DSSP file (Angstrom, degrees, kcal/mol; ACC not computed):
  #  RESIDUE AA STRUCTURE BP1 BP2  ACC     N-H-->O    O-->H-N    N-H-->O    O-->H-N    TCO  KAPPA ALPHA  PHI   PSI    X-CA   Y-CA   Z-CA
    1    1 A M              0   0    0      0, 0.0     2,-0.1     0, 0.0     0, 0.0   0.000 360.0 360.0 360.0 152.2   -4.5  -23.4   17.1
    2    2 A S     >  -     0   0    0      1,-0.1     4,-1.9     4,-0.0     5,-0.2  -0.434 360.0-116.7 -82.5 160.5   -6.1  -26.7   16.1
    3    3 A K  H  > S+     0   0    0      1,-0.2     4,-2.7     2,-0.2     5,-0.2   0.846 113.0  58.3 -63.8 -34.6   -6.6  -29.5   18.6
    4    4 A E  H  > S+     0   0    0      2,-0.2     4,-2.2     1,-0.2    -1,-0.2   0.903 106.8  46.7 -64.7 -40.9   -4.3  -31.8   16.6
    5    5 A I  H  > S+     0   0    0      2,-0.2     4,-2.3     1,-0.2     5,-0.2   0.918 113.6  48.4 -67.4 -43.1   -1.4  -29.4   16.9
    6    6 A L  H  X S+     0   0    0     -4,-1.9     4,-1.9     1,-0.2    -2,-0.2   0.912 113.5  46.9 -63.1 -42.4   -2.0  -28.9   20.6
    7    7 A N  H  X S+     0   0    0     -4,-2.7     4,-2.3     2,-0.2    -1,-0.2   0.870 109.8  54.4 -67.5 -36.2   -2.3  -32.6   21.2
    8    8 A F  H  X S+     0   0    0     -4,-2.2     4,-2.1    -5,-0.2    -2,-0.2   0.942 111.1  44.0 -61.9 -47.4    0.9  -33.2   19.2
    9    9 A W  H  X S+     0   0    0     -4,-2.3     4,-2.1     1,-0.2    -1,-0.2   0.827 111.5  54.2 -70.1 -30.3    2.9  -30.8   21.3
   10   10 A S  H  X S+     0   0    0     -4,-1.9     4,-1.9    -5,-0.2    -1,-0.2   0.907 109.1  48.3 -66.8 -40.6    1.5  -32.2   24.5
   11   11 A L  H  X S+     0   0    0     -4,-2.3     4,-2.5     2,-0.2    -2,-0.2   0.886 109.5  52.8 -64.4 -39.6    2.5  -35.7   23.4
   12   12 A I  H  X S+     0   0    0     -4,-2.1     4,-2.6     1,-0.2     5,-0.2   0.906 107.5  51.9 -62.4 -41.8    6.0  -34.3   22.6
   13   13 A C  H  X S+     0   0    0     -4,-2.1     4,-2.1     1,-0.2    -1,-0.2   0.898 110.5  48.8 -60.6 -40.7    6.2  -32.9   26.1
   14   14 A F  H  X S+     0   0    0     -4,-1.9     4,-2.0     2,-0.2    -2,-0.2   0.922 111.9  47.5 -65.8 -44.6    5.3  -36.3   27.5
   15   15 A I  H  X S+     0   0    0     -4,-2.5     4,-2.3     2,-0.2    -2,-0.2   0.902 111.9  50.0 -65.5 -40.9    7.9  -38.1   25.5
   16   16 A I  H  X S+     0   0    0     -4,-2.6     4,-1.8     1,-0.2    -1,-0.2   0.914 109.0  53.2 -62.7 -41.7   10.6  -35.6   26.4
   17   17 A G  H  X S+     0   0    0     -4,-2.1     4,-0.7    -5,-0.2    -2,-0.2   0.886 109.3  48.2 -60.9 -39.5    9.7  -36.0   30.0
   18   18 A L  H >X S+     0   0    0     -4,-2.0     3,-0.8     1,-0.2     4,-0.6   0.903 110.2  51.7 -66.2 -40.7   10.0  -39.7   29.8
   19   19 A L  H >< S+     0   0    0     -4,-2.3     3,-0.6     1,-0.2    -2,-0.2   0.794 100.7  62.9 -67.9 -27.0   13.4  -39.4   28.1
   20   20 A L  H 3< S+     0   0    0     -4,-1.8     4,-0.3     1,-0.2    -1,-0.2   0.781 103.3  49.1 -68.2 -25.6   14.6  -37.1   30.8
   21   21 A W  H <X S+     0   0    0     -3,-0.8     4,-2.3    -4,-0.7     5,-0.3   0.626  87.8  89.9 -85.2 -13.9   14.3  -39.9   33.3
   22   22 A T  H <X>S+     0   0    0     -4,-0.6     4,-1.9    -3,-0.6     5,-1.0   0.884  84.7  47.8 -55.6 -48.5   16.1  -42.4   31.2
   23   23 A P  H  45S+     0   0    0      0, 0.0     6,-2.3     0, 0.0     4,-0.4   0.896 115.8  45.7 -62.5 -36.7   19.7  -41.8   32.5
   24   24 A N  H  45S+     0   0    0     -4,-0.3     4,-0.2    -3,-0.3    -2,-0.2   0.914 122.6  30.9 -72.1 -43.1   18.6  -41.9   36.1
   25   25 A I  H  <5S+     0   0    0     -4,-2.3    -3,-0.2     2,-0.1    -1,-0.1   0.924 129.5  28.4 -86.7 -47.0   16.4  -45.0   36.1
   26   26 A F  T  <5S+     0   0    0     -4,-1.9    -2,-0.1    -5,-0.3    -4,-0.1   0.821 130.7  30.9 -90.3 -31.4   17.9  -47.2   33.4
   27   27 A F  S   <S-     0   0    0     -5,-1.0    -3,-0.2    -4,-0.4    -1,-0.1   0.558  93.4-129.6-105.5  -9.6   21.6  -46.3   33.4
   28   28 A G        +     0   0    0     -5,-0.3     2,-0.5    -6,-0.3    -4,-0.2   0.703  58.1 142.7  69.7  19.6   22.1  -45.3   37.0
   29   29 A V        -     0   0    0     -6,-2.3     2,-1.1     1,-0.0    -1,-0.2  -0.821  54.9-127.0 -95.2 126.6   23.7  -42.0   36.1
   30   30 A S        +     0   0    0     -2,-0.5    -6,-0.1    -3,-0.1    -1,-0.0  -0.609  40.6 170.5 -76.4 103.1   22.8  -39.1   38.3
   31   31 A S    >   -     0   0    0     -2,-1.1     3,-0.9   -11,-0.1    -7,-0.1  -0.955  33.5-151.0-117.5 130.7   21.6  -36.5   35.8
   32   32 A P  G >  S+     0   0    0      0, 0.0     3,-1.6     0, 0.0     4,-0.2   0.415  76.8  97.5 -79.3   5.1   19.9  -33.3   36.9
   33   33 A L  G >   +     0   0    0      1,-0.3     3,-2.0     2,-0.2     4,-0.2   0.750  64.2  75.6 -65.7 -22.5   18.0  -33.2   33.7
   34   34 A W  G X  S+     0   0    0     -3,-0.9     3,-2.0     1,-0.3     4,-0.3   0.741  78.5  75.6 -62.3 -20.0   14.9  -34.7   35.4
   35   35 A L  G X  S+     0   0    0     -3,-1.6     3,-1.5     1,-0.3    -1,-0.3   0.754  79.0  72.1 -63.2 -22.5   14.3  -31.3   37.0
   36   36 A L  G X> S+     0   0    0     -3,-2.0     4,-3.2     1,-0.3     3,-1.4   0.679  78.4  77.7 -66.3 -15.1   13.0  -30.1   33.6
   37   37 A N  H <> S+     0   0    0     -3,-2.0     4,-1.9     1,-0.3    -1,-0.3   0.812  85.0  61.6 -61.9 -28.8   10.0  -32.3   34.3
   38   38 A F  H <4 S+     0   0    0     -3,-1.5    -1,-0.3    -4,-0.3    -2,-0.2   0.670 115.2  33.1 -71.7 -14.9    8.7  -29.5   36.6
   39   39 A I  H <> S+     0   0    0     -3,-1.4     4,-1.2    -4,-0.3    -2,-0.2   0.798 122.0  43.6-101.8 -46.7    8.7  -27.2   33.6
   40   40 A I  H  X S+     0   0    0     -4,-3.2     4,-2.4     1,-0.2    -3,-0.2   0.860 107.5  60.2 -72.6 -36.0    7.8  -29.5   30.7
   41   41 A G  H  X S+     0   0    0     -4,-1.9     4,-2.3    -5,-0.3    -1,-0.2   0.947 106.5  43.8 -59.2 -52.8    5.0  -31.4   32.6
   42   42 A P  H  > S+     0   0    0      0, 0.0     4,-2.6     0, 0.0    -1,-0.2   0.850 112.0  54.5 -63.8 -31.8    2.8  -28.3   33.3
   43   43 A I  H  X S+     0   0    0     -4,-1.2     4,-2.4     2,-0.2    -2,-0.2   0.929 110.0  47.3 -64.0 -43.2    3.3  -27.1   29.7
   44   44 A G  H  X S+     0   0    0     -4,-2.4     4,-2.2     2,-0.2    -1,-0.2   0.870 110.9  51.7 -64.2 -37.3    2.1  -30.5   28.5
   45   45 A V  H  X S+     0   0    0     -4,-2.3     4,-2.2     2,-0.2    -2,-0.2   0.938 110.9  47.6 -63.8 -46.2   -0.9  -30.3   30.8
   46   46 A A  H  X S+     0   0    0     -4,-2.6     4,-2.2     1,-0.2    -2,-0.2   0.914 113.3  47.8 -62.7 -43.1   -1.9  -26.9   29.6
   47   47 A L  H  X S+     0   0    0     -4,-2.4     4,-1.9     1,-0.2    -1,-0.2   0.892 112.8  47.9 -66.0 -39.0   -1.6  -27.9   25.9
   48   48 A S  H  <>S+     0   0    0     -4,-2.2     5,-2.5     2,-0.2     4,-0.5   0.836 110.1  52.0 -73.8 -30.7   -3.6  -31.1   26.4
   49   49 A V  H ><5S+     0   0    0     -4,-2.2     3,-0.7     2,-0.2    -2,-0.2   0.921 111.6  47.0 -67.5 -42.6   -6.3  -29.2   28.3
   50   50 A L  H 3<5S+     0   0    0     -4,-2.2    -2,-0.2     1,-0.2    -1,-0.2   0.855 114.9  46.6 -65.7 -33.4   -6.6  -26.7   25.5
   51   51 A G  T 3<5S-     0   0    0     -4,-1.9    -1,-0.2    -5,-0.2    -2,-0.2   0.494 109.7-127.9 -84.7  -3.8   -6.6  -29.6   23.0
   52   52 A K  T < 5 +     0   0    0     -3,-0.7     2,-0.7    -4,-0.5    -3,-0.2   0.864  61.3 139.8  58.3  42.1   -9.2  -31.5   25.1
   53   53 A N     >< -     0   0    0     -5,-2.5     4,-1.3     1,-0.1    -1,-0.2  -0.909  27.7-177.8-113.3 100.7   -7.3  -34.7   25.3
   54   54 A Y  H  > S+     0   0    0     -2,-0.7     4,-2.0     1,-0.2     5,-0.1   0.709  76.0  61.4 -79.8 -20.5   -7.7  -35.9   28.9
   55   55 A I  H  > S+     0   0    0      2,-0.2     4,-2.3     1,-0.2    -1,-0.2   0.934 108.0  44.9 -67.3 -45.1   -5.5  -38.9   28.6
   56   56 A L  H  > S+     0   0    0      1,-0.2     4,-2.6     2,-0.2     5,-0.2   0.823 109.4  57.9 -66.7 -30.0   -2.5  -36.7   27.8
   57   57 A T  H  X S+     0   0    0     -4,-1.3     4,-2.0    -9,-0.2    -1,-0.2   0.940 109.4  43.4 -62.8 -46.3   -3.6  -34.4   30.6
   58   58 A I  H  X S+     0   0    0     -4,-2.0     4,-2.4     2,-0.2    -2,-0.2   0.911 114.6  49.7 -66.3 -42.4   -3.4  -37.3   33.1
   59   59 A L  H  X S+     0   0    0     -4,-2.3     4,-2.0     1,-0.2    -2,-0.2   0.919 113.3  45.1 -64.9 -43.7   -0.1  -38.6   31.7
   60   60 A N  H  X S+     0   0    0     -4,-2.6     4,-1.9     2,-0.2    -1,-0.2   0.846 111.6  53.8 -69.1 -32.6    1.5  -35.1   31.8
   61   61 A F  H  X S+     0   0    0     -4,-2.0     4,-1.4    -5,-0.2    -2,-0.2   0.918 109.9  47.1 -65.8 -42.8    0.2  -34.5   35.3
   62   62 A L  H  < S+     0   0    0     -4,-2.4    -2,-0.2     1,-0.2    -1,-0.2   0.865 110.2  54.1 -64.9 -35.3    1.7  -37.8   36.5
   63   63 A L  H >< S+     0   0    0     -4,-2.0     3,-1.2     1,-0.2     4,-0.3   0.873 103.4  56.1 -65.4 -36.8    5.0  -36.8   34.7
   64   64 A T  H 3< S+     0   0    0     -4,-1.9     3,-0.3     1,-0.3    -1,-0.2   0.892 116.9  34.7 -62.0 -39.7    5.0  -33.5   36.6
   65   65 A F  T 3X S+     0   0    0     -4,-1.4     4,-1.7     1,-0.2    -1,-0.3   0.110  84.0 113.7-101.8  20.7    4.8  -35.3   40.0
   66   66 A S  H <>  +     0   0    0     -3,-1.2     4,-2.8     1,-0.2     5,-0.2   0.817  69.9  60.8 -64.7 -31.0    7.0  -38.3   38.9
   67   67 A F  H  > S+     0   0    0     -3,-0.3     4,-2.3    -4,-0.3    -1,-0.2   0.939 107.8  43.8 -60.2 -46.0    9.8  -37.4   41.3
   68   68 A F  H  > S+     0   0    0     -3,-0.3     4,-2.1     2,-0.2    -1,-0.2   0.851 113.1  52.1 -69.0 -34.0    7.5  -37.8   44.2
   69   69 A I  H  X S+     0   0    0     -4,-1.7     4,-2.4     2,-0.2    -2,-0.2   0.925 111.7  46.2 -66.3 -45.0    6.1  -41.0   42.8
   70   70 A F  H  X S+     0   0    0     -4,-2.8     4,-2.5     2,-0.2    -2,-0.2   0.871 111.0  52.7 -66.5 -36.6    9.5  -42.4   42.3
   71   71 A M  H  X S+     0   0    0     -4,-2.3     4,-2.3    -5,-0.2     5,-0.2   0.927 110.8  47.5 -63.9 -43.9   10.6  -41.4   45.8
   72   72 A Y  H  X S+     0   0    0     -4,-2.1     4,-2.4     1,-0.2    -2,-0.2   0.940 114.3  46.0 -61.6 -47.9    7.6  -43.1   47.3
   73   73 A L  H  X S+     0   0    0     -4,-2.4     4,-2.4     1,-0.2     5,-0.4   0.879 111.5  53.0 -65.7 -36.6    8.1  -46.3   45.4
   74   74 A G  H  X>S+     0   0    0     -4,-2.5     4,-2.3     1,-0.2     5,-0.5   0.925 113.5  41.7 -64.0 -44.4   11.8  -46.3   46.2
   75   75 A Y  H  X5S+     0   0    0     -4,-2.3     4,-0.6     3,-0.2    -2,-0.2   0.846 115.1  52.6 -70.6 -33.2   11.2  -46.0   49.9
   76   76 A K  H  <5S+     0   0    0     -4,-2.4    -2,-0.2    -5,-0.2    -1,-0.2   0.923 125.1  21.0 -68.2 -44.6    8.4  -48.5   49.8
   77   77 A F  H  <5S+     0   0    0     -4,-2.4    -2,-0.2    -5,-0.2    -3,-0.2   0.772 133.2  34.8-100.1 -29.0   10.3  -51.2   48.0
   78   78 A L  H  <5S-     0   0    0     -4,-2.3    -3,-0.2    -5,-0.4    -2,-0.1   0.581 100.4-132.6-103.9 -11.6   14.0  -50.5   48.6
   79   79 A G     <<       0   0    0     -4,-0.6    -1,-0.1    -5,-0.5    -3,-0.1  -0.027 360.0 360.0  83.0 169.9   13.8  -49.1   52.1
   80   80 A P              0   0    0      0, 0.0    -1,-0.2     0, 0.0    -5,-0.1   0.493 360.0 360.0 -73.4 360.0   15.4  -45.9   53.6
């Protein structure tokens, strides 16, 4: 596969991952769809590594661990 196709699908994985958090963060609706980030994030990381786009690698890696990042920020700023 060409690098452009791999980078395109890695970007799609990142955008889908962001959209999966939308109901929880912006609308306050408890949706279990964010759990798909644990599947889509590593797929995006693998595709971006193969496409040699390291910015997308970092973004998809952060997306994979976004639950833990949000939990930390929530406890830090909103308290237990």
